[in-house]
C-alpha positions in Angstrom: 134.7 122.4 135.0 135.6 118.8 134.2 137.2 116.5 136.6 141.0 117.0 136.7 143.6 114.2 137.0 143.4 112.0 140.0 145.7 113.1 142.9 149.1 111.5 142.8 148.5 109.6 146.1 145.3 108.2 144.8 146.9 107.0 141.6 149.6 105.3 143.5 147.1 103.5 145.7 145.1 102.3 142.7 148.3 101.0 141.1 149.2 99.2 144.4 145.7 97.6 144.7 145.8 96.5 141.0 149.2 94.9 141.4 148.6 92.9 144.7 146.6 90.0 143.3 148.8 89.8 140.2 151.9 89.8 142.3 150.4 87.4 144.7 150.1 84.5 142.2 153.7 85.0 141.1 154.7 85.2 144.7 153.7 81.6 145.3 155.4 80.2 142.2 158.6 82.1 142.9 158.4 81.3 146.6 157.8 77.7 145.9 161.0 77.4 143.9 163.0 79.3 146.6 161.6 77.2 149.3 162.5 74.0 147.5 166.0 75.3 146.9 166.4 76.2 150.6 165.1 72.8 151.7 167.5 71.0 149.4 170.3 73.2 150.6 169.3 72.6 154.2 169.3 68.8 153.6 172.9 69.0 152.3 173.9 71.1 155.3 172.5 68.4 157.6 174.4 65.7 155.9 177.7 67.6 156.1 177.0 68.6 159.7 176.2 65.1 160.7 179.4 63.8 159.1 181.3 66.4 161.1 179.5 65.6 164.3 177.9 69.1 164.4 174.3 68.3 163.6 171.7 69.4 166.1 168.7 67.7 164.6 166.3 68.5 161.7 163.9 70.5 163.8 166.6 72.9 165.0 168.0 73.4 161.5 164.6 74.2 160.0 162.9 76.0 162.9 162.1 79.7 162.4 160.4 82.3 164.5 159.9 84.7 161.7 156.3 85.5 160.6 156.4 88.9 159.1 152.6 89.4 159.0 152.0 88.0 162.5 150.4 91.3 163.8 147.4 90.6 161.6 146.4 87.7 163.8 148.0 88.7 167.1 147.4 92.5 167.1 144.6 94.7 165.9 143.5 93.4 162.5 141.8 96.7 161.6 145.1 98.5 162.0 146.6 96.1 159.5 143.8 96.7 157.0 142.1 93.4 157.8 138.6 92.3 158.6 138.0 89.1 160.6 135.3 86.6 159.6 134.2 83.9 162.0 134.1 80.8 159.8 132.6 78.3 162.2 134.3 75.5 164.1 136.2 72.4 163.2 136.7 69.1 165.0 140.2 67.6 165.5 140.6 64.0 166.4 143.5 61.8 167.5 145.0 61.5 164.0 145.8 65.2 163.8 145.2 68.4 161.9 145.6 69.2 158.2 145.0 72.0 155.7 145.1 70.9 152.1 143.2 70.6 148.8 140.5 67.9 149.6 140.1 66.9 146.0 143.7 66.9 144.6 145.7 66.2 147.8 143.3 64.7 150.3 145.8 62.1 151.5 148.5 64.5 152.6 149.8 63.7 156.1 148.7 65.6 159.2 150.9 68.5 160.4 153.7 67.4 162.8 152.0 69.2 165.7 150.6 68.2 169.1 147.0 69.2 168.7 144.7 68.3 171.6 141.4 66.6 170.5 138.6 69.1 170.5 136.5 71.6 168.6 138.1 74.9 167.7 137.0 78.2 166.0 138.3 79.0 162.5 138.9 82.6 161.4 139.4 84.2 158.0 141.3 87.4 157.6 140.5 89.4 154.5 141.6 92.8 153.3 139.0 95.5 154.1 139.3 96.9 150.6 139.3 93.5 148.8 136.3 91.6 150.4 136.6 88.7 148.0 140.2 87.9 148.9 141.4 85.6 151.7 144.5 87.0 153.3 144.9 84.4 156.0 143.0 81.5 157.6 143.6 80.7 161.3 142.6 78.0 163.7 142.6 79.3 167.3 143.2 76.7 170.1 143.4 79.1 173.0 143.4 82.8 173.9 146.9 82.8 175.3 149.4 85.2 173.8 151.8 83.8 171.1 155.4 83.9 172.2 157.1 82.1 169.3 156.3 81.2 165.7 157.5 78.2 163.7 157.0 76.9 160.2 155.0 73.7 160.1 156.1 70.4 158.6 154.0 67.2 158.1 154.3 63.9 159.9 156.8 61.5 158.2 157.6 64.4 155.8 159.7 67.0 157.6 160.7 68.5 154.2 157.5 68.9 152.3 158.3 69.5 148.6 154.7 69.0 147.4 154.0 72.3 145.7 150.8 71.4 143.9 148.4 74.3 143.8 145.3 74.4 145.9 142.1 75.3 144.1 139.9 74.4 147.1 141.1 74.2 150.7 139.9 72.1 153.6 140.9 72.8 157.2 140.2 70.1 159.8 140.8 66.6 161.0 143.1 64.6 158.7 140.9 61.5 158.6 137.8 63.5 158.0 139.3 65.5 155.1 140.5 62.2 153.5 136.9 60.9 153.6 135.2 64.0 152.0 133.3 63.3 148.8 134.5 65.3 145.8 131.0 66.1 144.5 129.8 67.1 148.0 132.7 69.5 148.3 132.0 71.1 145.0 128.3 71.3 145.6 128.8 72.9 149.1 131.0 75.7 147.8 128.8 76.2 144.7 125.9 76.9 147.1 127.8 79.5 149.1 126.6 83.0 148.3 129.0 85.1 150.4 131.8 87.2 149.0 134.2 84.4 150.1 132.8 81.0 149.3 133.1 78.8 152.4 131.1 75.9 153.8 131.2 73.2 156.5 131.0 69.5 155.7 131.1 66.6 158.1 132.9 63.3 157.7 133.8 60.7 160.3 131.6 62.6 162.7 133.8 65.7 162.5 133.2 69.1 160.9 135.6 70.4 158.3 135.9 73.9 157.0 136.0 74.3 153.2 136.8 77.5 151.3 137.8 78.7 147.9 140.8 81.0 148.0 139.8 82.4 144.5 143.4 82.0 143.2 146.1 79.4 142.9 148.1 78.9 146.1 150.8 76.8 147.6 150.6 75.1 151.0 154.1 76.1 152.1 153.4 79.2 154.2 151.9 77.7 157.3 152.8 78.9 160.7 152.3 77.6 164.3 152.2 80.0 167.2 153.1 78.7 170.7 152.6 80.2 174.1 155.3 80.6 176.8 154.7 77.0 177.9 155.2 75.6 174.3 151.5 74.8 173.8 149.9 75.5 170.4 147.8 78.6 170.3 147.3 79.3 166.6 147.7 77.6 163.3 147.9 80.1 160.4 147.8 79.7 156.7 149.2 82.9 155.2 148.2 83.4 151.6 150.7 86.3 151.3 148.3 89.1 150.5 149.2 91.4 153.4 152.9 91.0 153.0 152.7 91.5 149.2 150.6 94.6 149.6 153.0 96.1 152.2 156.0 95.5 149.9 154.2 97.1 146.9 153.2 100.1 149.1 156.7 100.6 150.3 158.0 100.3 146.7 155.4 102.9 145.5 156.5 105.3 148.3 160.1 105.0 147.3 159.4 105.8 143.6 160.1 109.4 142.6 
């Protein structure tokens, strides 16, 4: 007897998996436009509120504690369909921390965060069923539990409207990233033979993590997790995979 049609549940799962990466790229282009509109609207609100004497500061107006996929990095990754890769350690100096394209946007300012100087482990979260895809990248500063989440702006640029795509990403000290050699970056990633191309390069005496996200991304979805004392515990770059997959799965379940 020949093979019959695939079970309905399996067909739906295949459709979901096929749509995730396609939807993910559009997610960033659409999300970038929405984010820009929100930021412009927020700027107008601040001007009006300031004129009315009701302004409470830019930080308060833009602060958020919403990170829908936080359980991937704070809970059990396996329960969220994620696998954790230890990606080495990076050094952070007094100038601060950045995550950016080291070739196209190496001079972007550091994040507006109080990051103690030191050497910290970097972690990559990838979907168990898509080993070549990066779902999130995190820098862990301590093992304390995260109590609150905030979106992250950059120094001297609280509203960051730079939505250029990142073909290569560097995580590390802002001065070290700015001094990376373009050819050295490309060569290091070209030599990587893992499912996810990643490498470590040094500049200014500090190690920087390099990785290839394998698709175009924006640098807008970056979150900082703080403990009960307000100290930074985690910095997370969310590439949107897990949230996109969850939304597609929910939509598939709702379809007749």
